[in-house]
mmCIF file of the C-alpha atoms, coordinates in Angstrom:
data_MODEL
# 
_entry.id   MODEL 
# 
loop_
_atom_site.group_PDB 
_atom_site.id 
_atom_site.type_symbol 
_atom_site.label_atom_id 
_atom_site.label_alt_id 
_atom_site.label_comp_id 
_atom_site.label_asym_id 
_atom_site.label_entity_id 
_atom_site.label_seq_id 
_atom_site.pdbx_PDB_ins_code 
_atom_site.Cartn_x 
_atom_site.Cartn_y 
_atom_site.Cartn_z 
_atom_site.occupancy 
_atom_site.B_iso_or_equiv 
_atom_site.pdbx_formal_charge 
_atom_site.auth_seq_id 
_atom_site.auth_comp_id 
_atom_site.auth_asym_id 
_atom_site.auth_atom_id 
_atom_site.pdbx_PDB_model_num 
ATOM 1   C CA . MET A 1 1   ? -16.240 39.602  1.090   1.00 0.00 ? 1   MET A CA 1 
ATOM 2   C CA . LYS A 1 2   ? -18.181 36.628  1.562   1.00 0.00 ? 2   LYS A CA 1 
ATOM 3   C CA . ASN A 1 3   ? -18.895 36.563  -2.039  1.00 0.00 ? 3   ASN A CA 1 
ATOM 4   C CA . ILE A 1 4   ? -15.102 36.509  -3.070  1.00 0.00 ? 4   ILE A CA 1 
ATOM 5   C CA . ILE A 1 5   ? -14.580 33.725  -0.535  1.00 0.00 ? 5   ILE A CA 1 
ATOM 6   C CA . PHE A 1 6   ? -17.461 31.550  -1.995  1.00 0.00 ? 6   PHE A CA 1 
ATOM 7   C CA . ILE A 1 7   ? -16.476 32.118  -5.500  1.00 0.00 ? 7   ILE A CA 1 
ATOM 8   C CA . LEU A 1 8   ? -12.692 31.253  -4.609  1.00 0.00 ? 8   LEU A CA 1 
ATOM 9   C CA . CYS A 1 9   ? -13.985 28.025  -2.866  1.00 0.00 ? 9   CYS A CA 1 
ATOM 10  C CA . LEU A 1 10  ? -16.045 27.115  -5.837  1.00 0.00 ? 10  LEU A CA 1 
ATOM 11  C CA . SER A 1 11  ? -13.145 27.628  -8.266  1.00 0.00 ? 11  SER A CA 1 
ATOM 12  C CA . LEU A 1 12  ? -10.874 25.293  -6.185  1.00 0.00 ? 12  LEU A CA 1 
ATOM 13  C CA . SER A 1 13  ? -13.255 22.591  -5.623  1.00 0.00 ? 13  SER A CA 1 
ATOM 14  C CA . PRO A 1 14  ? -13.008 20.759  -8.838  1.00 0.00 ? 14  PRO A CA 1 
ATOM 15  C CA . PHE A 1 15  ? -9.078  20.774  -8.224  1.00 0.00 ? 15  PHE A CA 1 
ATOM 16  C CA . VAL A 1 16  ? -9.563  19.246  -4.791  1.00 0.00 ? 16  VAL A CA 1 
ATOM 17  C CA . LEU A 1 17  ? -12.063 16.752  -6.050  1.00 0.00 ? 17  LEU A CA 1 
ATOM 18  C CA . MET A 1 18  ? -10.106 15.615  -8.878  1.00 0.00 ? 18  MET A CA 1 
ATOM 19  C CA . SER A 1 19  ? -7.161  14.947  -6.920  1.00 0.00 ? 19  SER A CA 1 
ATOM 20  C CA . ALA A 1 20  ? -9.096  12.914  -4.460  1.00 0.00 ? 20  ALA A CA 1 
ATOM 21  C CA . THR A 1 21  ? -10.932 11.182  -7.114  1.00 0.00 ? 21  THR A CA 1 
ATOM 22  C CA . GLN A 1 22  ? -7.464  10.289  -8.847  1.00 0.00 ? 22  GLN A CA 1 
ATOM 23  C CA . GLU A 1 23  ? -6.054  9.018   -5.517  1.00 0.00 ? 23  GLU A CA 1 
ATOM 24  C CA . GLY A 1 24  ? -9.234  6.974   -5.034  1.00 0.00 ? 24  GLY A CA 1 
ATOM 25  C CA . GLN A 1 25  ? -9.051  5.634   -8.660  1.00 0.00 ? 25  GLN A CA 1 
ATOM 26  C CA . GLU A 1 26  ? -5.396  4.663   -8.072  1.00 0.00 ? 26  GLU A CA 1 
ATOM 27  C CA . ASN A 1 27  ? -6.617  2.327   -5.063  1.00 0.00 ? 27  ASN A CA 1 
ATOM 28  C CA . ILE A 1 28  ? -9.370  0.838   -7.176  1.00 0.00 ? 28  ILE A CA 1 
ATOM 29  C CA . LYS A 1 29  ? -6.979  -0.048  -10.142 1.00 0.00 ? 29  LYS A CA 1 
ATOM 30  C CA . ASP A 1 30  ? -4.788  -1.741  -7.553  1.00 0.00 ? 30  ASP A CA 1 
ATOM 31  C CA . GLU A 1 31  ? -7.639  -3.951  -6.262  1.00 0.00 ? 31  GLU A CA 1 
ATOM 32  C CA . GLN A 1 32  ? -8.828  -4.809  -9.588  1.00 0.00 ? 32  GLN A CA 1 
ATOM 33  C CA . ARG A 1 33  ? -5.616  -6.493  -10.296 1.00 0.00 ? 33  ARG A CA 1 
ATOM 34  C CA . LYS A 1 34  ? -5.846  -8.824  -7.254  1.00 0.00 ? 34  LYS A CA 1 
ATOM 35  C CA . GLU A 1 35  ? -7.953  -11.983 -7.454  1.00 0.00 ? 35  GLU A CA 1 
ATOM 36  C CA . PHE A 1 36  ? -10.632 -12.319 -4.715  1.00 0.00 ? 36  PHE A CA 1 
ATOM 37  C CA . LEU A 1 37  ? -12.388 -14.968 -2.800  1.00 0.00 ? 37  LEU A CA 1 
ATOM 38  C CA . CYS A 1 38  ? -15.747 -14.956 -1.022  1.00 0.00 ? 38  CYS A CA 1 
ATOM 39  C CA . VAL A 1 39  ? -16.365 -17.202 2.025   1.00 0.00 ? 39  VAL A CA 1 
ATOM 40  C CA . SER A 1 40  ? -19.344 -19.332 0.824   1.00 0.00 ? 40  SER A CA 1 
ATOM 41  C CA . GLN A 1 41  ? -20.191 -21.094 3.829   1.00 0.00 ? 41  GLN A CA 1 
ATOM 42  C CA . PRO A 1 42  ? -21.702 -20.045 7.064   1.00 0.00 ? 42  PRO A CA 1 
ATOM 43  C CA . LYS A 1 43  ? -18.338 -19.569 8.738   1.00 0.00 ? 43  LYS A CA 1 
ATOM 44  C CA . ALA A 1 44  ? -14.554 -20.466 7.711   1.00 0.00 ? 44  ALA A CA 1 
ATOM 45  C CA . ARG A 1 45  ? -11.691 -20.946 10.056  1.00 0.00 ? 45  ARG A CA 1 
ATOM 46  C CA . LEU A 1 46  ? -8.455  -19.027 8.918   1.00 0.00 ? 46  LEU A CA 1 
ATOM 47  C CA . ARG A 1 47  ? -5.230  -21.091 9.865   1.00 0.00 ? 47  ARG A CA 1 
ATOM 48  C CA . GLU A 1 48  ? -1.603  -20.439 10.345  1.00 0.00 ? 48  GLU A CA 1 
ATOM 49  C CA . GLY A 1 49  ? -0.729  -22.997 7.712   1.00 0.00 ? 49  GLY A CA 1 
ATOM 50  C CA . PRO A 1 50  ? -2.240  -25.286 5.007   1.00 0.00 ? 50  PRO A CA 1 
ATOM 51  C CA . SER A 1 51  ? -3.494  -27.762 7.389   1.00 0.00 ? 51  SER A CA 1 
ATOM 52  C CA . THR A 1 52  ? -5.811  -28.391 10.094  1.00 0.00 ? 52  THR A CA 1 
ATOM 53  C CA . LYS A 1 53  ? -3.437  -29.287 12.547  1.00 0.00 ? 53  LYS A CA 1 
ATOM 54  C CA . THR A 1 54  ? -2.044  -25.571 12.294  1.00 0.00 ? 54  THR A CA 1 
ATOM 55  C CA . THR A 1 55  ? -3.141  -22.825 14.472  1.00 0.00 ? 55  THR A CA 1 
ATOM 56  C CA . HIS A 1 56  ? -6.597  -21.587 14.157  1.00 0.00 ? 56  HIS A CA 1 
ATOM 57  C CA . LEU A 1 57  ? -6.156  -17.779 13.793  1.00 0.00 ? 57  LEU A CA 1 
ATOM 58  C CA . ARG A 1 58  ? -9.821  -16.653 13.645  1.00 0.00 ? 58  ARG A CA 1 
ATOM 59  C CA . THR A 1 59  ? -13.113 -17.302 12.294  1.00 0.00 ? 59  THR A CA 1 
ATOM 60  C CA . ILE A 1 60  ? -14.918 -15.316 9.434   1.00 0.00 ? 60  ILE A CA 1 
ATOM 61  C CA . TYR A 1 61  ? -18.340 -15.488 8.217   1.00 0.00 ? 61  TYR A CA 1 
ATOM 62  C CA . LYS A 1 62  ? -20.248 -15.995 4.800   1.00 0.00 ? 62  LYS A CA 1 
ATOM 63  C CA . HIS A 1 63  ? -19.632 -13.168 2.101   1.00 0.00 ? 63  HIS A CA 1 
ATOM 64  C CA . THR A 1 64  ? -16.449 -12.034 3.646   1.00 0.00 ? 64  THR A CA 1 
ATOM 65  C CA . PRO A 1 65  ? -14.065 -10.865 0.834   1.00 0.00 ? 65  PRO A CA 1 
ATOM 66  C CA . LEU A 1 66  ? -10.199 -12.241 0.846   1.00 0.00 ? 66  LEU A CA 1 
ATOM 67  C CA . ILE A 1 67  ? -7.281  -11.567 -1.429  1.00 0.00 ? 67  ILE A CA 1 
ATOM 68  C CA . LYS A 1 68  ? -6.051  -14.811 -3.001  1.00 0.00 ? 68  LYS A CA 1 
ATOM 69  C CA . LEU A 1 69  ? -2.249  -14.806 -2.667  1.00 0.00 ? 69  LEU A CA 1 
ATOM 70  C CA . GLY A 1 70  ? -1.902  -18.488 -3.812  1.00 0.00 ? 70  GLY A CA 1 
ATOM 71  C CA . HIS A 1 71  ? -3.210  -22.089 -3.843  1.00 0.00 ? 71  HIS A CA 1 
ATOM 72  C CA . GLU A 1 72  ? -1.588  -25.192 -2.561  1.00 0.00 ? 72  GLU A CA 1 
ATOM 73  C CA . ASP A 1 73  ? -3.036  -28.746 -2.231  1.00 0.00 ? 73  ASP A CA 1 
ATOM 74  C CA . ARG A 1 74  ? -6.614  -27.839 -1.366  1.00 0.00 ? 74  ARG A CA 1 
ATOM 75  C CA . TRP A 1 75  ? -5.647  -24.682 0.697   1.00 0.00 ? 75  TRP A CA 1 
ATOM 76  C CA . TYR A 1 76  ? -5.903  -20.971 -0.367  1.00 0.00 ? 76  TYR A CA 1 
ATOM 77  C CA . HIS A 1 77  ? -3.070  -18.672 1.020   1.00 0.00 ? 77  HIS A CA 1 
ATOM 78  C CA . ILE A 1 78  ? -5.175  -15.616 1.583   1.00 0.00 ? 78  ILE A CA 1 
ATOM 79  C CA . GLU A 1 79  ? -4.867  -11.798 2.803   1.00 0.00 ? 79  GLU A CA 1 
ATOM 80  C CA . ASP A 1 80  ? -7.755  -9.923  4.539   1.00 0.00 ? 80  ASP A CA 1 
ATOM 81  C CA . HIS A 1 81  ? -8.694  -6.219  4.369   1.00 0.00 ? 81  HIS A CA 1 
ATOM 82  C CA . ARG A 1 82  ? -6.206  -5.454  7.101   1.00 0.00 ? 82  ARG A CA 1 
ATOM 83  C CA . GLY A 1 83  ? -3.095  -7.218  5.461   1.00 0.00 ? 83  GLY A CA 1 
ATOM 84  C CA . ARG A 1 84  ? -3.007  -10.358 7.748   1.00 0.00 ? 84  ARG A CA 1 
ATOM 85  C CA . LYS A 1 85  ? -2.146  -13.444 5.795   1.00 0.00 ? 85  LYS A CA 1 
ATOM 86  C CA . ALA A 1 86  ? -3.560  -16.795 6.487   1.00 0.00 ? 86  ALA A CA 1 
ATOM 87  C CA . TYR A 1 87  ? -4.711  -20.031 4.947   1.00 0.00 ? 87  TYR A CA 1 
ATOM 88  C CA . VAL A 1 88  ? -8.592  -21.025 4.259   1.00 0.00 ? 88  VAL A CA 1 
ATOM 89  C CA . PHE A 1 89  ? -9.687  -24.675 3.031   1.00 0.00 ? 89  PHE A CA 1 
ATOM 90  C CA . ASP A 1 90  ? -10.846 -24.430 -0.607  1.00 0.00 ? 90  ASP A CA 1 
ATOM 91  C CA . SER A 1 91  ? -14.370 -25.913 -0.115  1.00 0.00 ? 91  SER A CA 1 
ATOM 92  C CA . LEU A 1 92  ? -15.366 -22.915 2.206   1.00 0.00 ? 92  LEU A CA 1 
ATOM 93  C CA . VAL A 1 93  ? -14.718 -20.136 -0.363  1.00 0.00 ? 93  VAL A CA 1 
ATOM 94  C CA . LYS A 1 94  ? -15.327 -19.390 -4.092  1.00 0.00 ? 94  LYS A CA 1 
ATOM 95  C CA . PRO A 1 95  ? -13.392 -17.481 -6.528  1.00 0.00 ? 95  PRO A CA 1 
ATOM 96  C CA . THR A 1 96  ? -15.832 -14.282 -7.134  1.00 0.00 ? 96  THR A CA 1 
ATOM 97  C CA . ASP A 1 97  ? -15.289 -10.600 -6.397  1.00 0.00 ? 97  ASP A CA 1 
ATOM 98  C CA . GLN A 1 98  ? -19.060 -10.220 -5.814  1.00 0.00 ? 98  GLN A CA 1 
ATOM 99  C CA . CYS A 1 99  ? -18.688 -9.586  -1.860  1.00 0.00 ? 99  CYS A CA 1 
ATOM 100 C CA . ALA A 1 100 ? -17.840 -6.641  0.200   1.00 0.00 ? 100 ALA A CA 1 
ATOM 101 C CA . LEU A 1 101 ? -17.096 -5.649  3.778   1.00 0.00 ? 101 LEU A CA 1 
ATOM 102 C CA . VAL A 1 102 ? -18.315 -2.783  5.623   1.00 0.00 ? 102 VAL A CA 1 
ATOM 103 C CA . LEU A 1 103 ? -15.353 -0.733  7.293   1.00 0.00 ? 103 LEU A CA 1 
ATOM 104 C CA . GLY A 1 104 ? -17.006 1.175   10.073  1.00 0.00 ? 104 GLY A CA 1 
ATOM 105 C CA . GLY A 1 105 ? -20.888 1.233   10.684  1.00 0.00 ? 105 GLY A CA 1 
ATOM 106 C CA . ALA A 1 106 ? -22.935 2.047   7.516   1.00 0.00 ? 106 ALA A CA 1 
ATOM 107 C CA . LYS A 1 107 ? -26.340 3.195   7.248   1.00 0.00 ? 107 LYS A CA 1 
ATOM 108 C CA . THR A 1 108 ? -28.738 0.942   5.401   1.00 0.00 ? 108 THR A CA 1 
ATOM 109 C CA . PHE A 1 109 ? -31.944 1.448   3.236   1.00 0.00 ? 109 PHE A CA 1 
ATOM 110 C CA . LYS A 1 110 ? -34.808 -0.909  2.586   1.00 0.00 ? 110 LYS A CA 1 
ATOM 111 C CA . ASN A 1 111 ? -34.795 0.141   -1.161  1.00 0.00 ? 111 ASN A CA 1 
ATOM 112 C CA . SER A 1 112 ? -32.783 2.397   -3.386  1.00 0.00 ? 112 SER A CA 1 
ATOM 113 C CA . THR A 1 113 ? -32.392 5.913   -2.394  1.00 0.00 ? 113 THR A CA 1 
ATOM 114 C CA . THR A 1 114 ? -32.236 7.017   -6.089  1.00 0.00 ? 114 THR A CA 1 
ATOM 115 C CA . GLY A 1 115 ? -35.329 5.657   -7.185  1.00 0.00 ? 115 GLY A CA 1 
ATOM 116 C CA . SER A 1 116 ? -38.904 7.294   -7.057  1.00 0.00 ? 116 SER A CA 1 
ATOM 117 C CA . ALA A 1 117 ? -39.968 5.360   -4.246  1.00 0.00 ? 117 ALA A CA 1 
ATOM 118 C CA . PRO A 1 118 ? -39.801 6.404   -0.633  1.00 0.00 ? 118 PRO A CA 1 
ATOM 119 C CA . TYR A 1 119 ? -37.010 4.985   1.046   1.00 0.00 ? 119 TYR A CA 1 
ATOM 120 C CA . GLU A 1 120 ? -37.122 3.371   4.625   1.00 0.00 ? 120 GLU A CA 1 
ATOM 121 C CA . ARG A 1 121 ? -34.110 3.216   6.751   1.00 0.00 ? 121 ARG A CA 1 
ATOM 122 C CA . ARG A 1 122 ? -33.164 -0.018  8.490   1.00 0.00 ? 122 ARG A CA 1 
ATOM 123 C CA . PRO A 1 123 ? -30.535 -0.655  11.242  1.00 0.00 ? 123 PRO A CA 1 
ATOM 124 C CA . GLU A 1 124 ? -26.771 0.006   10.621  1.00 0.00 ? 124 GLU A CA 1 
ATOM 125 C CA . VAL A 1 125 ? -24.630 -2.671  9.381   1.00 0.00 ? 125 VAL A CA 1 
ATOM 126 C CA . HIS A 1 126 ? -21.920 -3.735  11.663  1.00 0.00 ? 126 HIS A CA 1 
ATOM 127 C CA . HIS A 1 127 ? -18.272 -2.975  11.217  1.00 0.00 ? 127 HIS A CA 1 
ATOM 128 C CA . GLN A 1 128 ? -16.369 -5.676  9.067   1.00 0.00 ? 128 GLN A CA 1 
ATOM 129 C CA . GLU A 1 129 ? -19.759 -7.475  8.221   1.00 0.00 ? 129 GLU A CA 1 
ATOM 130 C CA . GLY A 1 130 ? -19.312 -9.364  4.879   1.00 0.00 ? 130 GLY A CA 1 
ATOM 131 C CA . LEU A 1 131 ? -21.986 -8.711  2.298   1.00 0.00 ? 131 LEU A CA 1 
ATOM 132 C CA . LYS A 1 132 ? -22.895 -10.261 -1.062  1.00 0.00 ? 132 LYS A CA 1 
ATOM 133 C CA . ILE A 1 133 ? -23.212 -7.572  -3.806  1.00 0.00 ? 133 ILE A CA 1 
ATOM 134 C CA . ILE A 1 134 ? -26.276 -7.904  -5.972  1.00 0.00 ? 134 ILE A CA 1 
ATOM 135 C CA . GLU A 1 135 ? -26.201 -4.914  -7.850  1.00 0.00 ? 135 GLU A CA 1 
ATOM 136 C CA . ASN A 1 136 ? -24.058 -1.528  -7.605  1.00 0.00 ? 136 ASN A CA 1 
ATOM 137 C CA . ASP A 1 137 ? -25.348 1.864   -8.235  1.00 0.00 ? 137 ASP A CA 1 
ATOM 138 C CA . ILE A 1 138 ? -23.815 5.360   -7.850  1.00 0.00 ? 138 ILE A CA 1 
ATOM 139 C CA . GLY A 1 139 ? -22.932 5.836   -4.168  1.00 0.00 ? 139 GLY A CA 1 
ATOM 140 C CA . GLN A 1 140 ? -25.026 2.507   -3.015  1.00 0.00 ? 140 GLN A CA 1 
ATOM 141 C CA . ALA A 1 141 ? -24.902 -1.102  -3.478  1.00 0.00 ? 141 ALA A CA 1 
ATOM 142 C CA . HIS A 1 142 ? -27.919 -3.709  -3.305  1.00 0.00 ? 142 HIS A CA 1 
ATOM 143 C CA . VAL A 1 143 ? -26.604 -6.307  -0.959  1.00 0.00 ? 143 VAL A CA 1 
ATOM 144 C CA . VAL A 1 144 ? -27.556 -9.453  1.133   1.00 0.00 ? 144 VAL A CA 1 
ATOM 145 C CA . ASP A 1 145 ? -26.082 -10.253 4.326   1.00 0.00 ? 145 ASP A CA 1 
ATOM 146 C CA . ARG A 1 146 ? -25.240 -13.900 5.770   1.00 0.00 ? 146 ARG A CA 1 
ATOM 147 C CA . PHE A 1 147 ? -28.643 -14.134 7.032   1.00 0.00 ? 147 PHE A CA 1 
ATOM 148 C CA . GLY A 1 148 ? -30.313 -13.394 3.704   1.00 0.00 ? 148 GLY A CA 1 
ATOM 149 C CA . ASN A 1 149 ? -31.508 -9.925  4.599   1.00 0.00 ? 149 ASN A CA 1 
ATOM 150 C CA . GLU A 1 150 ? -31.750 -7.892  1.208   1.00 0.00 ? 150 GLU A CA 1 
ATOM 151 C CA . PHE A 1 151 ? -31.055 -4.074  1.517   1.00 0.00 ? 151 PHE A CA 1 
ATOM 152 C CA . TRP A 1 152 ? -29.094 -1.028  0.042   1.00 0.00 ? 152 TRP A CA 1 
ATOM 153 C CA . VAL A 1 153 ? -25.957 0.384   1.828   1.00 0.00 ? 153 VAL A CA 1 
ATOM 154 C CA . GLY A 1 154 ? -23.920 3.398   1.058   1.00 0.00 ? 154 GLY A CA 1 
ATOM 155 C CA . ASN A 1 155 ? -20.634 2.074   -0.788  1.00 0.00 ? 155 ASN A CA 1 
ATOM 156 C CA . SER A 1 156 ? -18.152 4.545   0.490   1.00 0.00 ? 156 SER A CA 1 
ATOM 157 C CA . LYS A 1 157 ? -17.282 2.280   3.216   1.00 0.00 ? 157 LYS A CA 1 
ATOM 158 C CA . LEU A 1 158 ? -17.160 -0.835  1.180   1.00 0.00 ? 158 LEU A CA 1 
ATOM 159 C CA . TRP A 1 159 ? -14.067 -2.916  0.736   1.00 0.00 ? 159 TRP A CA 1 
ATOM 160 C CA . PRO A 1 160 ? -12.427 -3.604  -1.643  1.00 0.00 ? 160 PRO A CA 1 
ATOM 161 C CA . PRO A 1 161 ? -12.833 -0.293  -3.081  1.00 0.00 ? 161 PRO A CA 1 
ATOM 162 C CA . LYS A 1 162 ? -13.792 -1.417  -6.496  1.00 0.00 ? 162 LYS A CA 1 
ATOM 163 C CA . HIS A 1 163 ? -17.420 -1.313  -5.181  1.00 0.00 ? 163 HIS A CA 1 
ATOM 164 C CA . ARG A 1 164 ? -17.181 2.183   -4.956  1.00 0.00 ? 164 ARG A CA 1 
ATOM 165 C CA . ILE A 1 165 ? -18.985 3.906   -7.756  1.00 0.00 ? 165 ILE A CA 1 
ATOM 166 C CA . GLN A 1 166 ? -18.542 7.690   -7.861  1.00 0.00 ? 166 GLN A CA 1 
ATOM 167 C CA . ILE A 1 167 ? -19.518 10.486  -10.220 1.00 0.00 ? 167 ILE A CA 1 
ATOM 168 C CA . LYS A 1 168 ? -16.548 12.076  -11.638 1.00 0.00 ? 168 LYS A CA 1 
ATOM 169 C CA . PHE A 1 169 ? -16.486 15.853  -12.961 1.00 0.00 ? 169 PHE A CA 1 
# 
């Protein structure tokens, strides 16, 4: 009986995996159509409108990705990973998609887990910490944080999802 259940699970798993992968690919395609900005300075203030006289909503930090919605005068109209809209001064960001945000905590490694060298764990990356992408690999990304620390992180929790490289069957 256990053998039959095991064989049944094995035969159904490609369909479940294919369905989950297709759904993930739809999200990635949506994200690829968007233009991204990355915070290039140590911190940036997000504002309610395109002026320093408008309300300061929150402060974000270096390597935080933002979706570009528009540009007026010297201000970008942006959206964050939660869908919140705001404005940021254009000298605080640069147009690139080579940054990512960690959603939830993520385990990190000093070196790649796919290489032949033994890997060493480092402390977890904090929720919503912005990271600059140096290299993307299957299941992990080589990144640098806002303090200049270089390490590898599992890419399943990175936003935008385009940084999640997976093996497809």
